[in-house]
N, C-alpha and C positions, 0 to 999 in steps of 0.2 A: 304340214307347215305349222299348224297350231302346236303339235307335240314338240316340234323342234324349238319353237319360241319358248314353250314352257320349260324345256330342258335347259335352255340357255339362261332363262330367268332364275331357275333353281340354282344353277352354277354360280350366277352372280350373287344371289342371296347368300349362298354358302361361303363364297369368298369374302363378302362383306362382313358376315358374322365372325369369320376367322380374323379378319383385319381388326374388327372391333374388339375381339377378345385379346388379340395381341397388343392392341393399343392400351387396353385396360391393364394388362400385365406390365407393359412398359411403364405406365404411370406409377404402378406399385413399386417397380424397380427404382424409378426416379425418386420416389418418396423415401425409400430405404437409403438410397445413396445420399440424400440430403441429411437424413438423420445421422448416418455414420460420419459424414463429412463434418457436420457441426460439432459432434462430440469429439471427434479426432482433433479438430483445430483447438478446441477449448482445452483438452488434456495436454496437447503439445505446448500450448501457450503457458499452462501452469508449470509444466516441467521446465520450460525455459526460464520462467520467472524464478522458481525455486533454485534453479542452478546458478543463475546470476547472483542471487543473494548469497548463496553458499560460497561462491567464488570470491565474493567481497568480504567474507568473514562473518556473515550474518545468516547462519542456518536457521530455517524455520521449523519449529516443532509441529509438524503436521503429519498425521497418519490417517489415510482415507479409511472410512468404515467399510469393512468387508472387501478390501481391495483384492484379495486372493479369490474371493467368490466371483467377482466380476471378471477377473482374468480367466477363470475357468469357463464362464459363460462365453467369453470371446473365443476361447478354444473350441468349445462345442459348436458354436455358430460357424466358425471357420471350417471345421471338419464337415459339417452338414452341407454347407454350400459347395464345398469342394466335391462332395459326392453327388450332389444334385443342386445346381444353381437355383432351381425353382424353390428350394427351401428358404430362400431369402424372403419369400412371401408366405411361407408356411413354417416358421421357425419353431424350435423346440421350447420356446418361452416367448413371453410378450416383449418384443424388442423395445418398444417405446417406453412402457411403464416400468419394466423390470431391468432395462439395460441402458438405453441412451439417456433417458431422463435421469437415471441414477448417476451416470457418468457426468452429466452436465451439473448435477448437484455437487458432486465431488470437486469438480473444477471451480465452481463458485465458492465453496467452502475453503478451498485451498488458497484462492486469491484473497479472501477475507483474512485468513490467517497470516498470509504474507504481508498484507497491508497493515495489520495490527502489529506485527513484529517490527516492521519498518518504522511505524509511528512511535512505538515504545522505545526503539533505539534512538530516534531523533530527540524525543522528549527527554531522555536520560542525558544525552550529550548537550542538549540546550537547556538544561536545568540551571539557569543562572541565578535563581533565587527570586524572592518576592520583589515587587516593584516599589515597595515602600520607600526605600532609600532613594531610588531614582525620582520618585514623586517629590520627595523632600528637597532633593538637590535642584529639581526643576524650578523651584520657587526662588532660587538664588540666581540672580542675573549672570554672575560670572561662570556658572556651571551649565547654563542652558544649552550651549552649543555641544558640549561634551555629552550631556544627557540625551540630546536629540540623536547624536551619532550612535550611542549605546542602544537606545531604543530601536533604531532602525536595524542594527545588527541582530538584536534579539528577534525582531519580527521576521527578518530574512531567514534566520536559522530555524525558527519554528515552522515556517512555511514549507520546509523540506519534508515535513511529516504529513503534509496534506494529501499526497498521492505517491504511489510507487514510482520510482525513477526507472527510466529505460536502461540507464547505466548506473547501477548502485556504486561501483567503484569511483566513478567520476563525481557522483553526488556526495559520497563520503569525503572525497578530497576537497570539494567546495565547502562542505560543512566544517571540515578541519580549519580551513582558511578563515571562515567567519568566527569560529571560536577563538582562534589566535588573535584576530582583530579585536574581539571583545575583551580579551585579557589585556591586550596592548592599550585599548582605550581606557580601561580602569587604571592601568599602571601609569599612564601619562596624565591622568586626571589632575588638573591643577587650575588655579585661579589666582589672579592678582588680588592683592589686598585681603587675602584670607590666610590666617596663620598656618604655617607648615604642619603644625601638630594637628590641626583640624582636618586638613586635606589627608594626612596620613591615616587618621582615625576613620574617616569616611571610606577611604579605599579599603582598609582592612575590614571594616564592618560589612562592606558590600560582598566580601567573599567569606564572611563568617570567621575571619581570622583576627578580629580585634580583641586585644587583651584588656582586662579591666584596668590594668595599670596605665593603658594608653588614654583612658578616659580622665584626662587631667581637668583641673579647674578652668584652664583656658578653653578647652574643648567644650566643657559644660556651659560656660558663660556664652560662648559664641552660638551654640545650638539654642540655648534658652532665649537669647536675645532675638532669635528669628523664629521662635515657636516651632522648632524642629525636634524637640526632645521626644515627642510622641512617635517619631518615625523609627526609633531604635529600641531594641529589646535586648535584655541580658539573658543569656542561656548558658547552662552548664554543659560542658563537653562530655 
């Protein structure tokens, strides 16, 4: 009876150890799965982001460091696991530090490059010039409403560069609309009781298209009487 109990206990201990070993191995498989899933999702997201920007006419100049090398690592790992699934826990290289961490770094660098490219694009499209003229016009009661509208449009346009849009094409279309509104706001800038020559000069100066010949004595007198001469500069083309 005692020997039978001992044999039964030995069997239970052996079964427990096997289950414990299998559980530990399962945990390792789970860890690997999470590492691969995280890297895969990040790389897929980067590919989608770069693709959307390219489709919108804004390709991003981004070349991952040693991309071919990591592709070869992925091939070696795939072949090793195909031959022996247990190789996922005994890989031919350090999966975390030499593979998944590197892929995560590539994904992060790619998103930074995409964000920088998008911001540069928006900044270029929304380069409306210095605010000196607007600040000067804001001091004139008749121009304040128009100045407020122009400032709001500029702010809205600049905000497009704060983050990558989910739909670059739609974002670019909205940005186009704001730029058109900005041009229209300048084109319709007008005020009662202000000479037409002054309004025309200010409009032209705002877009750097003012000619020296348009700086008449009437314009000079009006600007000087309101201490606005310092808001304008003469530049050679």
